C-alpha positions, 0 to 999 in steps of 0.5 A: 502493462497493468499491475496489482500490488500486494504489500504484506509487511509493515513499514519499518520491520521489513524491506517489502514496503520500500521495495513495493514503493520503488517498484510502483514509482518506477512502473509509473515512470515507465508508463505502466498502470498500477490498478491498486496497492493492497495492504494485507497482514502487517502491511496494513501498518503502512496506512497508520497516520499515527506513525511518527518516524524520527526526523532522520528516517524516511516517512513511509506512510507519508510517501505512500500518501503522496504517491496516491495523491500525485498519481490517483492510485488506490491504496486499499487496506484489508479490513480484517487485517486492519481491525486485528492491528487497530487500523480503523478509519480514524487512523488512516493516512490520506489516500488510504481506504479500508475495503474487503479482500474482494478488492484484491481479487478484482485487481488480480483479475483485471491486472496483467501481473500481480506482484507481492512484496513480503511473506 
């Protein structure tokens, strides 16, 4: 199965990012393909390399970056949503890239299923 994933919530104010991450890791472990993870609305905050959680907290941004590196997953940040929240190329964590909404549409067309996390 080919999946397109959409994350609409920030990394620390909602369960959506954690749930999306767990879904992607389990889907990959079962042999499924993840075409793209598209970060939209407050979800773009998952790409902020300036995020610095406490040592005893999970580092969601780093986790996504590592997942992308290990599995060649396209982590795409919506340009419009990113600009509204100060997410520009200079603050992108490794593995993330900025693109337009067309990337979301393309992955939804190519995927067998699109799974959305967050409102």
